[in-house]
FIMAR-992534 format. One record per residue: residue number from 1; chain; z negated, x, y of N, C-alpha, C, O in turn. Coordinates in nm, 2 decimals, m for minus. Atoms other than C-alpha are relative to their C-alpha. Example, Ala and Ser with C-alpha at 12.3 -4.5 7.8 and 13.67 -1.06 7.14 Angstrom:
! residues 2
pos:1	unit:A	nzz:0.00	nxx:0.09	nyy:m0.12	cazz:m0.78	caxx:1.23	cayy:m0.45	czz:0.00	cxx:0.09	cyy:0.12	ozz:m0.07	oxx:0.19	oyy:0.12 $
pos:2	unit:A	nzz:0.00	nxx:m0.09	nyy:m0.11	cazz:m0.71	caxx:1.37	cayy:m0.11	czz:m0.08	cxx:m0.08	cyy:0.11	ozz:m0.09	oxx:m0.03	oyy:0.22 $
***
This chain:
! residues 52
pos:1	unit:A	nzz:m0.10	nxx:m0.10	nyy:m0.05	cazz:m11.65	caxx:3.52	cayy:m10.05	czz:m0.05	cxx:0.05	cyy:0.13	ozz:m0.05	oxx:m0.02	oyy:0.23 $
pos:2	unit:A	nzz:0.06	nxx:m0.05	nyy:m0.13	cazz:m11.81	caxx:3.75	cayy:m9.79	czz:0.11	cxx:0.03	cyy:0.11	ozz:0.07	oxx:0.04	oyy:0.22 $
pos:3	unit:A	nzz:m0.10	nxx:m0.02	nyy:m0.10	cazz:m11.48	caxx:3.81	cayy:m9.61	czz:0.02	cxx:m0.12	cyy:0.10	ozz:0.08	oxx:m0.11	oyy:0.20 $
pos:4	unit:A	nzz:m0.01	nxx:0.12	nyy:m0.08	cazz:m11.50	caxx:3.45	cayy:m9.47	czz:m0.12	cxx:m0.02	cyy:0.08	ozz:m0.13	oxx:m0.12	oyy:0.16 $
pos:5	unit:A	nzz:0.12	nxx:0.02	nyy:m0.07	cazz:m11.85	caxx:3.48	cayy:m9.34	czz:0.01	cxx:0.08	cyy:0.13	ozz:0.03	oxx:0.20	oyy:0.13 $
pos:6	unit:A	nzz:m0.02	nxx:m0.07	nyy:m0.13	cazz:m11.84	caxx:3.57	cayy:m8.96	czz:m0.09	cxx:0.12	cyy:0.02	ozz:m0.06	oxx:0.20	oyy:0.10 $
pos:7	unit:A	nzz:0.09	nxx:m0.11	nyy:m0.01	cazz:m12.13	caxx:3.81	cayy:m9.00	czz:0.07	cxx:0.13	cyy:m0.04	ozz:0.04	oxx:0.24	oyy:0.02 $
pos:8	unit:A	nzz:m0.07	nxx:m0.12	nyy:0.05	cazz:m11.90	caxx:4.05	cayy:m9.18	czz:0.13	cxx:0.04	cyy:0.08	ozz:0.19	oxx:0.14	oyy:0.05 $
pos:9	unit:A	nzz:m0.13	nxx:m0.03	nyy:m0.08	cazz:m11.60	caxx:4.03	cayy:m8.93	czz:m0.01	cxx:0.13	cyy:0.07	ozz:0.09	oxx:0.21	oyy:0.06 $
pos:10	unit:A	nzz:0.01	nxx:m0.13	nyy:m0.08	cazz:m11.72	caxx:4.32	cayy:m8.71	czz:0.01	cxx:0.12	cyy:m0.09	ozz:0.08	oxx:0.21	oyy:m0.06 $
pos:11	unit:A	nzz:m0.01	nxx:m0.11	nyy:0.10	cazz:m11.77	caxx:4.54	cayy:m9.01	czz:0.14	cxx:0.02	cyy:m0.05	ozz:0.19	oxx:0.14	oyy:m0.07 $
pos:12	unit:A	nzz:m0.13	nxx:m0.01	nyy:0.05	cazz:m11.43	caxx:4.47	cayy:m9.15	czz:0.10	cxx:0.05	cyy:0.11	ozz:0.19	oxx:0.13	oyy:0.08 $
pos:13	unit:A	nzz:m0.09	nxx:m0.04	nyy:m0.11	cazz:m11.25	caxx:4.51	cayy:m8.81	czz:m0.03	cxx:0.15	cyy:0.02	ozz:0.07	oxx:0.22	oyy:0.04 $
pos:14	unit:A	nzz:0.03	nxx:m0.14	nyy:m0.03	cazz:m11.43	caxx:4.84	cayy:m8.75	czz:0.05	cxx:0.09	cyy:m0.11	ozz:0.11	oxx:0.19	oyy:m0.09 $
pos:15	unit:A	nzz:m0.05	nxx:m0.08	nyy:0.11	cazz:m11.35	caxx:4.97	cayy:m9.10	czz:0.15	cxx:0.00	cyy:0.00	ozz:0.21	oxx:0.11	oyy:m0.03 $
pos:16	unit:A	nzz:m0.14	nxx:0.00	nyy:m0.01	cazz:m10.99	caxx:4.86	cayy:m9.06	czz:0.06	cxx:0.09	cyy:0.10	ozz:0.15	oxx:0.17	oyy:0.08 $
pos:17	unit:A	nzz:m0.04	nxx:m0.10	nyy:m0.11	cazz:m10.95	caxx:5.05	cayy:m8.73	czz:m0.02	cxx:0.14	cyy:m0.04	ozz:0.06	oxx:0.23	oyy:m0.01 $
pos:18	unit:A	nzz:0.03	nxx:m0.13	nyy:0.04	cazz:m11.12	caxx:5.35	cayy:m8.88	czz:0.10	cxx:0.05	cyy:m0.10	ozz:0.15	oxx:0.17	oyy:m0.09 $
pos:19	unit:A	nzz:m0.09	nxx:m0.04	nyy:0.10	cazz:m10.89	caxx:5.36	cayy:m9.18	czz:0.14	cxx:0.01	cyy:0.06	ozz:0.22	oxx:0.11	oyy:0.03 $
pos:20	unit:A	nzz:m0.13	nxx:m0.01	nyy:m0.07	cazz:m10.58	caxx:5.29	cayy:m8.96	czz:0.01	cxx:0.13	cyy:0.08	ozz:0.11	oxx:0.20	oyy:0.08 $
pos:21	unit:A	nzz:0.00	nxx:m0.12	nyy:m0.08	cazz:m10.68	caxx:5.58	cayy:m8.73	czz:0.01	cxx:0.12	cyy:m0.09	ozz:0.08	oxx:0.22	oyy:m0.06 $
pos:22	unit:A	nzz:0.00	nxx:m0.11	nyy:0.10	cazz:m10.74	caxx:5.81	cayy:m9.03	czz:0.14	cxx:0.02	cyy:m0.06	ozz:0.19	oxx:0.13	oyy:m0.07 $
pos:23	unit:A	nzz:m0.13	nxx:0.00	nyy:0.06	cazz:m10.40	caxx:5.72	cayy:m9.18	czz:0.10	cxx:0.06	cyy:0.11	ozz:0.18	oxx:0.14	oyy:0.07 $
pos:24	unit:A	nzz:m0.09	nxx:m0.05	nyy:m0.10	cazz:m10.22	caxx:5.78	cayy:m8.85	czz:m0.02	cxx:0.14	cyy:0.03	ozz:0.08	oxx:0.22	oyy:0.05 $
pos:25	unit:A	nzz:0.03	nxx:m0.14	nyy:m0.03	cazz:m10.39	caxx:6.11	cayy:m8.79	czz:0.05	cxx:0.09	cyy:m0.12	ozz:0.11	oxx:0.19	oyy:m0.09 $
pos:26	unit:A	nzz:m0.04	nxx:m0.08	nyy:0.11	cazz:m10.32	caxx:6.24	cayy:m9.14	czz:0.15	cxx:0.00	cyy:m0.01	ozz:0.21	oxx:0.11	oyy:m0.03 $
pos:27	unit:A	nzz:m0.15	nxx:0.00	nyy:0.00	cazz:m9.95	caxx:6.13	cayy:m9.12	czz:0.05	cxx:0.09	cyy:0.11	ozz:0.14	oxx:0.17	oyy:0.09 $
pos:28	unit:A	nzz:m0.06	nxx:m0.07	nyy:m0.11	cazz:m9.90	caxx:6.28	cayy:m8.78	czz:m0.03	cxx:0.15	cyy:m0.01	ozz:0.04	oxx:0.23	oyy:0.05 $
pos:29	unit:A	nzz:0.04	nxx:m0.14	nyy:0.01	cazz:m10.08	caxx:6.61	cayy:m8.86	czz:0.06	cxx:0.07	cyy:m0.12	ozz:0.09	oxx:0.19	oyy:m0.10 $
pos:30	unit:A	nzz:m0.04	nxx:m0.07	nyy:0.12	cazz:m9.97	caxx:6.69	cayy:m9.21	czz:0.13	cxx:m0.05	cyy:m0.07	ozz:0.20	oxx:0.04	oyy:m0.11 $
pos:31	unit:A	nzz:m0.12	nxx:0.05	nyy:0.08	cazz:m9.70	caxx:6.46	cayy:m9.36	czz:0.13	cxx:0.00	cyy:0.08	ozz:0.23	oxx:0.05	oyy:0.04 $
pos:32	unit:A	nzz:m0.13	nxx:0.01	nyy:m0.08	cazz:m9.45	caxx:6.39	cayy:m9.08	czz:0.06	cxx:0.13	cyy:0.05	ozz:0.18	oxx:0.14	oyy:0.05 $
pos:33	unit:A	nzz:m0.06	nxx:m0.13	nyy:m0.04	cazz:m9.41	caxx:6.75	cayy:m8.95	czz:0.08	cxx:0.06	cyy:m0.12	ozz:0.18	oxx:0.13	oyy:m0.09 $
pos:34	unit:A	nzz:m0.07	nxx:m0.05	nyy:0.11	cazz:m9.30	caxx:6.85	cayy:m9.30	czz:0.13	cxx:m0.07	cyy:m0.01	ozz:0.23	oxx:0.00	oyy:m0.04 $
pos:35	unit:A	nzz:m0.13	nxx:0.07	nyy:0.01	cazz:m9.03	caxx:6.58	cayy:m9.31	czz:0.09	cxx:0.04	cyy:0.12	ozz:0.21	oxx:0.05	oyy:0.10 $
pos:36	unit:A	nzz:m0.08	nxx:m0.04	nyy:m0.11	cazz:m8.92	caxx:6.67	cayy:m8.96	czz:0.06	cxx:0.14	cyy:m0.02	ozz:0.18	oxx:0.16	oyy:0.01 $
pos:37	unit:A	nzz:m0.05	nxx:m0.14	nyy:0.03	cazz:m8.89	caxx:7.04	cayy:m9.05	czz:0.11	cxx:0.00	cyy:m0.11	ozz:0.20	oxx:0.07	oyy:m0.09 $
pos:38	unit:A	nzz:m0.10	nxx:0.01	nyy:0.10	cazz:m8.70	caxx:6.95	cayy:m9.36	czz:0.13	cxx:m0.06	cyy:0.05	ozz:0.24	oxx:m0.01	oyy:0.01 $
pos:39	unit:A	nzz:m0.13	nxx:0.05	nyy:m0.06	cazz:m8.45	caxx:6.74	cayy:m9.16	czz:0.07	cxx:0.10	cyy:0.09	ozz:0.19	oxx:0.10	oyy:0.09 $
pos:40	unit:A	nzz:m0.06	nxx:m0.11	nyy:m0.09	cazz:m8.40	caxx:7.02	cayy:m8.91	czz:0.07	cxx:0.10	cyy:m0.09	ozz:0.18	oxx:0.14	oyy:m0.06 $
pos:41	unit:A	nzz:m0.06	nxx:m0.10	nyy:0.09	cazz:m8.33	caxx:7.26	cayy:m9.19	czz:0.13	cxx:m0.05	cyy:m0.06	ozz:0.23	oxx:0.02	oyy:m0.07 $
pos:42	unit:A	nzz:m0.12	nxx:0.06	nyy:0.05	cazz:m8.08	caxx:7.02	cayy:m9.35	czz:0.11	cxx:m0.01	cyy:0.10	ozz:0.23	oxx:0.01	oyy:0.07 $
pos:43	unit:A	nzz:m0.10	nxx:0.00	nyy:m0.10	cazz:m7.91	caxx:6.98	cayy:m9.02	czz:0.07	cxx:0.13	cyy:0.02	ozz:0.19	oxx:0.14	oyy:0.04 $
pos:44	unit:A	nzz:m0.06	nxx:m0.13	nyy:m0.02	cazz:m7.87	caxx:7.35	cayy:m8.97	czz:0.09	cxx:0.04	cyy:m0.12	ozz:0.19	oxx:0.11	oyy:m0.10 $
pos:45	unit:A	nzz:m0.08	nxx:m0.04	nyy:0.12	cazz:m7.75	caxx:7.40	cayy:m9.33	czz:0.14	cxx:m0.07	cyy:0.01	ozz:0.24	oxx:m0.01	oyy:m0.02 $
pos:46	unit:A	nzz:m0.13	nxx:0.07	nyy:m0.01	cazz:m7.48	caxx:7.13	cayy:m9.28	czz:0.09	cxx:0.05	cyy:0.11	ozz:0.21	oxx:0.06	oyy:0.09 $
pos:47	unit:A	nzz:m0.08	nxx:m0.06	nyy:m0.11	cazz:m7.37	caxx:7.28	cayy:m8.95	czz:0.06	cxx:0.13	cyy:m0.04	ozz:0.17	oxx:0.17	oyy:0.00 $
pos:48	unit:A	nzz:m0.04	nxx:m0.14	nyy:0.04	cazz:m7.35	caxx:7.63	cayy:m9.10	czz:0.11	cxx:m0.01	cyy:m0.10	ozz:0.21	oxx:0.07	oyy:m0.11 $
pos:49	unit:A	nzz:m0.10	nxx:0.01	nyy:0.11	cazz:m7.15	caxx:7.51	cayy:m9.40	czz:0.13	cxx:m0.06	cyy:0.05	ozz:0.23	oxx:m0.03	oyy:m0.01 $
pos:50	unit:A	nzz:m0.12	nxx:0.05	nyy:m0.06	cazz:m6.90	caxx:7.33	cayy:m9.18	czz:0.08	cxx:0.11	cyy:0.08	ozz:0.20	oxx:0.10	oyy:0.10 $
pos:51	unit:A	nzz:m0.06	nxx:m0.11	nyy:m0.07	cazz:m6.83	caxx:7.65	cayy:m8.98	czz:0.08	cxx:0.09	cyy:m0.09	ozz:0.17	oxx:0.15	oyy:m0.04 $
pos:52	unit:A	nzz:m0.06	nxx:m0.10	nyy:0.09	cazz:m6.73	caxx:7.85	cayy:m9.28	czz:0.13	cxx:m0.06	cyy:m0.06	ozz:0.20	oxx:0.01	oyy:m0.14 $
***
């Protein structure tokens, strides 16, 4: 099992941080702003519907 050999630890840690950074970047740049925009629109719609 190569994951238990200390020679491969640096490679696995580096790859894990690279994947984590990529996931955080993709979520913060593309996915989360869409959800935030959607929540703001829903908030405005509910406030407008309560005024009528």
